[in-house]
Structures are given as C-alpha cells and as structure tokens.
N, C-alpha and C positions, 0 to 999 in steps of 0.2 A: 506588510499586507500579504505577501506571498505565502507565509506560513498559515495565515488565517484562511486564505483561499484553498490551500491544500488540505487543511483540516476539514473545511466544509465539504470539499470534494470527497474525502474519505468517508465522512458521515453520510453524505448523499449516496455514495456507492454502496455502503452497508445497508442503507434503507432500501434502495432499489433492488439489490441482489437478494435481500431477504424477502422482499415483496414477490419477486419472480421465482425464488427457489427456497420456499419454506421447508421443502423436502427434496432430497436428491434421490431420484429413482435410479439414475444411471450415472455413475462416475465418469464413464467414457463420454457420454453426451455433455455432461457439465463441463469437463475440461476441454472438450473440442469447441464448445461455444465460447469459452473464455479465450482460447487460442485464436479463434477466428476473429473475435472482437478486438484483439490487440495486435497480434504479430504481423499480419500482411501489411498493414499501413506502416508499422514500425520498421519492418524490413525494407520496404520501398523507400522510405525517407532515409534510413540509415545508409543504404547502398549508394544513393545519390551523393550524400555528403562524404562517404568513405572514398568514393572515386575522386571527388574534388580534392580531398586531403592527399590521396596518393599522387595525383598530378602535381600538387604543390610541393610535396616533399620528395617526390620521385622514388618512392619505395612502398611496396604494399605492406611492409611490416614496420611501419613507423612507430608502433607501440611496443616493438620487441617481439617476444615470443608469440608465434602464431596460435598457440594453445589459448591465448587470451580471447580469441574469437569465440570460444565457448561461452564466455560471459555475454557477448553480444547475441549469440544465438538464443540464449536464455533470457534476454532482455535485462541483464544485470550490469552491463558495463557502466551505465551512469551511476548506479547505486554504489558500485565499488570504486568509482573513479577518484574518490578522495583518498583512498588507501593505496591504490596501485595504478600504474599507467595502463590504460585500457584503450580499446579502439572506439571509445565513446565519441559519438558525434551528435546524436539526437536522443530524446527520450527523458532527460532529466532524471534525477535520483528517485523521484516518487513513482516512476513507471516500474522500476525494479521492486520497490516496496509494495506497490499495488499487486504486481504479479505474485509475489510471495504470499500476500494476504489472500488473494484469490485461491492460491494453492492450499492455503490453510482453512479456507472457508468451510469445507465439509466437517473438519474437526471442530471449528468454532460453532457451527450449527448444531452438531451433536451435543456439545457442552451447553450451548444456549438452551436447547430443549430440555436438558436435564435439570439445570439450576441456573437460570439467567442472572440472578442477583449475586450469587456466589462467584460466578465467573467474572462479573463486572468488578467485584471487590478484588479478586486476584489480579486482574489486569491493571486496575487502578493502583493497587499497592505495589505491583511490580514496576509500573511506570514511575511512581513516586520514588521508589528505592533507586532506580536507575539514575534519576535526576539528583536525588539527595546525596548519594554516594559517588556521583560523577562516574558511573560505570561507562566505559567507552562503548560506543556503538560503531557499526560498520562505516557509516558516513558521518564524520564529526560535523556538528552543526545542524544535522538533519535528524528527524525522529527515527528511532530504530523500529524494528519489527514489532516489538511489544506495544510501543506507543501507537504505531499505525494500526495494529489489531484493536487496540482500545477505541480509537476513533471510529473505525469501521463497525465495531461492536455497538457503540453508542447509536449509530445509525440503525442497526438492527433493533435495538431497544426502542428507539423512537417509533419505528414501524409497528412494533408489537403493542406499545402502550400509547399510541397516538391519541386515543380517546381521553386518557388522563390529562393530556396537555390542554384540553379544553377548559380545565380548571385554571383560572388566571393566576392564582397564588402559586400553584405548582409550576406553571409556565415561567413566572418571574424567577422563582428559585432555580429552575433549570437553566435559564439564561445566565443568571448571575454565576452559578456554579460553572457553567461552560466557559464563560469569559475568564473566570479565575483560573480554571484548569489549563486553558490553552493560551 
C-alpha cells in the first residue's frame, strides 16, 4: 500500500506543481519556494532525532565520515541510506527522490511544453527498460529517479488533459493502465 500512496503522492505533486508553475519566470524564485516548502521542517525534525541518536551512541559521528552530513543538508540521506551508512533519521527515501524531481522540474517542463507525448514515451520506455533489464537504482526496492519523474510527469499530463478524462471510456482505460503500470 505504501508504494501506491507514494505513487499517488508523486502524481498529485506533478499535477499541483504544473498547476502553479506552467511557466517558470524566475529560477531563483522557483527554487527558493521549493527550498522553503521542504527544508526548514526537514532540518528541524532531523536535528531533534540526530541529537537523540548522538546521546544514545555517545558520538556525533555515528555514521562515520562527517562529509556524509552533505547528504543530509541536501535532503538525500534517506535516499542513499540503502547504499551507504548515512546520518539518516527522518524523511524517508521519497523525500530525496522528490527533491531531485523538483530540481529537474524546469527541464521536465521545458520538454513537456515541446512534445509532451514523446517525453512520456521516453520516460515510460526508460522505466520499463530499467525494470526489464533489472538495472540497479540508487535505493534498491524503491523507484529510481526516472520512474519518479514518470509518475510526476503523469500528474502534469493529468492537469493538462483533465478535460479528456471526462470521457468515461478514456478514464477507464487510464485507470486500468495506471493500475497495470504501478
């Protein structure tokens, strides 16, 4: 059920972000808004649990190299925690994936506006190849960035073509396809 909820979350995030940012006038403003929407609460929660861990294990460097704090500062410690020991305490893997997708959104938007159907096919084919050929992703057992971008992109498409979904036959086909894909 967790993977379904995360999938829906990525689709809704793509839908809402596209609704609010069909055009990016200022990259600085876009990235600042994304930073403010994620990092203050993430850092607050992280520091509380980090201090608890430090008290438990009696060392501030319980994950080894202090350079790994960079992963935390970037919100990626949970995403990479299955590959390396990090200072991961909160945020889960999908926070890291979401941050990367948010960073890629201006590129996705540009490609979306050029040829939304072609980009959908590229993302879909890439995701299927990753699964078919069992290509390793950063966090084993979790969707990689390509698959996360695909889910996010589907939300953008739903937003753009929502009027088409009023057609019941197309809606049923979309739901069946969605369930089959994820």
